[in-house]
C-alpha positions as CSV (number, residue, x, y, z in Angstrom):
1,M,0.0,0.0,0.0
2,E,1.4,3.4,-1.0
3,T,1.9,5.9,1.7
4,F,1.5,9.7,1.4
5,A,5.3,9.9,1.4
6,D,5.5,7.6,-1.5
7,Y,2.8,9.5,-3.3
8,I,4.3,12.9,-3.1
9,L,8.0,11.8,-3.5
10,N,7.0,10.0,-6.7
11,E,5.4,13.1,-8.2
12,P,8.1,14.6,-10.5
13,E,6.5,18.0,-11.0
14,L,7.0,20.6,-8.3
15,I,3.8,22.4,-9.1
16,K,1.8,19.2,-8.6
17,K,3.6,18.6,-5.3
18,M,2.5,22.1,-4.2
19,E,-1.1,21.2,-5.2
20,I,-0.9,18.0,-3.2
21,V,0.3,19.9,-0.1
22,Y,-2.4,22.5,-0.6
23,Y,-5.1,19.8,-0.5
24,L,-3.4,18.2,2.5
25,Q,-3.5,21.6,4.2
26,K,-7.3,21.9,3.4
27,R,-7.9,18.4,4.9
28,T,-5.6,18.5,7.9
29,G,-4.9,22.1,8.8
30,I,-1.1,21.9,8.4
31,F,0.8,25.1,7.9
32,Y,1.1,26.0,4.3
33,D,1.1,29.5,2.9
34,N,2.8,31.7,0.3
35,S,6.1,31.8,2.3
36,V,6.4,28.0,1.9
37,I,6.1,28.4,-1.8
38,L,8.7,31.2,-1.9
39,K,11.2,29.2,0.2
40,T,10.7,26.2,-2.0
41,E,11.3,28.2,-5.2
42,I,14.5,29.7,-3.6
43,A,15.7,26.2,-2.8
44,K,15.0,25.0,-6.3
45,L,16.9,27.9,-7.9
46,F,19.7,27.5,-5.4
47,I,20.2,23.8,-6.0
48,E,19.9,24.2,-9.8
49,T,22.1,27.3,-10.1
50,M,24.8,26.1,-7.8
51,N,24.6,22.5,-9.0
52,L,24.5,21.2,-5.5
53,P,25.1,17.4,-5.0
54,V,21.8,16.7,-3.2
55,D,18.6,14.8,-4.0
56,K,16.6,17.8,-5.4
57,N,13.3,16.0,-5.2
58,M,13.7,15.2,-1.5
59,V,14.9,18.7,-0.6
60,L,12.0,20.4,-2.5
61,T,9.5,18.0,-0.9
62,A,11.0,18.7,2.5
63,C,10.7,22.5,1.8
64,L,7.0,22.1,1.3
65,L,6.5,20.1,4.5
66,Y,9.2,20.8,7.1
67,A,7.1,23.4,8.8
68,C,3.8,21.6,8.6
69,K,3.1,21.9,12.4
70,K,4.3,25.6,12.6
71,T,2.1,27.9,14.5
72,N,1.1,31.4,13.3
73,S,1.7,32.8,16.8
74,A,5.1,34.3,17.0
75,Q,4.6,34.9,20.7
76,D,4.6,31.3,21.9
77,L,8.3,30.4,22.2
78,E,7.7,26.9,23.3
79,K,5.6,26.3,20.1
80,I,8.3,27.9,18.0
81,R,11.0,25.7,19.5
82,G,8.9,22.5,19.3
83,Y,7.2,22.7,15.9
84,A,10.2,21.2,14.0
85,K,10.1,18.1,16.2
86,E,6.4,17.9,16.0
87,S,6.5,18.3,12.2
88,A,9.1,15.5,11.9
89,E,6.9,13.1,14.0
90,Y,3.9,13.9,11.9
91,L,5.9,13.3,8.7
92,S,7.0,10.0,10.1
93,Q,3.4,9.0,10.5
94,L,2.8,9.9,6.8
95,G,5.5,7.3,5.8
96,F,8.6,9.5,5.3
97,S,12.0,8.0,6.1
98,K,14.0,8.7,9.3
99,K,16.5,10.6,7.2
100,F,13.8,12.8,5.6
101,C,12.2,13.5,9.1
102,K,15.7,14.3,10.6
103,M,16.4,16.6,7.7
104,C,13.1,18.5,8.3
105,E,13.6,18.7,12.1
106,E,17.1,20.1,11.6
107,H,15.9,23.1,9.4
108,N,16.4,25.0,12.6
109,R,18.8,24.2,15.4
110,Y,16.4,23.8,18.3
111,S,16.6,20.0,18.3
112,G,20.4,20.1,18.8
113,S,20.7,17.1,16.4
114,E,24.3,16.3,15.4
115,P,25.7,15.6,12.9
116,R,23.4,17.5,10.7
117,E,22.2,16.2,7.3
118,K,23.6,18.3,4.4
119,E,20.1,18.9,3.2
120,S,19.2,20.5,6.5
121,D,21.7,23.2,5.8
122,I,19.9,24.1,2.6
123,L,16.5,24.1,4.5
124,E,18.1,26.3,7.2
125,L,19.3,28.9,4.6
126,V,16.1,29.1,2.7
127,D,13.9,29.1,5.8
128,Q,15.7,32.0,7.4
129,F,16.5,34.0,4.2
130,G,13.0,33.5,2.7
131,G,11.4,34.4,6.1
132,M,13.3,37.7,6.1
133,L,12.1,38.5,2.5
134,T,8.4,38.4,3.6
135,N,6.4,40.9,5.5
136,R,5.4,39.9,9.0
137,P,2.9,41.5,11.4
138,E,5.8,42.9,13.5
139,R,8.0,44.1,10.6
140,I,8.2,44.8,6.9
141,A,10.3,42.5,4.6
142,F,14.0,43.0,4.4
143,K,15.8,43.8,1.1
144,S,17.9,40.8,-0.1
145,D,21.2,42.6,0.9
146,E,19.9,43.2,4.4
147,A,18.6,39.7,4.7
148,L,21.9,38.2,3.6
149,C,23.8,40.3,6.0
150,L,21.6,39.3,8.9
151,L,21.7,35.7,7.9
152,E,25.5,35.6,7.9
153,N,26.3,38.0,10.8
154,R,23.4,37.3,13.2
155,N,21.4,34.2,12.6
156,L,24.3,31.9,11.5
157,K,27.2,33.6,13.4
158,G,29.3,30.9,14.9
159,K,27.3,28.2,13.2
160,D,28.7,25.8,10.6
161,N,26.4,25.8,7.5
162,R,28.3,24.0,4.7
163,Y,26.4,25.9,2.0
164,L,26.5,29.5,3.4
165,E,29.3,30.7,1.1
166,Q,27.6,29.2,-2.0
167,F,24.3,30.7,-0.9
168,K,25.8,34.1,-0.6
169,E,27.3,33.7,-4.1
170,F,23.9,32.5,-5.4
171,V,22.0,35.5,-3.9
172,N,24.5,37.9,-5.3
173,A,24.2,36.3,-8.7
174,M,20.4,36.4,-8.6
175,K,20.6,40.2,-8.0
176,E,22.2,40.5,-11.4
177,V,19.4,38.7,-13.2
178,K,17.2,41.1,-15.2
179,V,13.5,40.2,-15.7
180,A,12.0,41.5,-18.8
């Protein structure tokens, strides 16, 4: 019998994966909004542009689901610290592998899991950077230069993220892209 994990991981088209998660959100109330789509698109471009040696399908699927138990309340610190673990447990129930769930849980560093999966470092970058590019009730969105500076010098200061330098290169290259 096919699990939800099998179903979504076997879907080759990203837009159809997004549609699957949209309907899952309608049925179960998981967290899924435009910020999830933005972060997933950033991850897709980052992986493709920098030719990263990762399973793109797995990373993009994880981008769509790693925050599925996230709360909209930025005030509840316990919920903020616990949603990654809760999301990983939920994803395990949907049939995702231990590695996939660990990767999702490690998108932030609250679990303290070591050693980190390499894909977790990608999720961490796109989660934090993408989050800074969106408006929040408490602040307006940062410009990409500001977000990159905060990412490097505040959020990840003293942290080892194996893709940070490539991500900085990627963001700077994307600033040069002209859209007609």
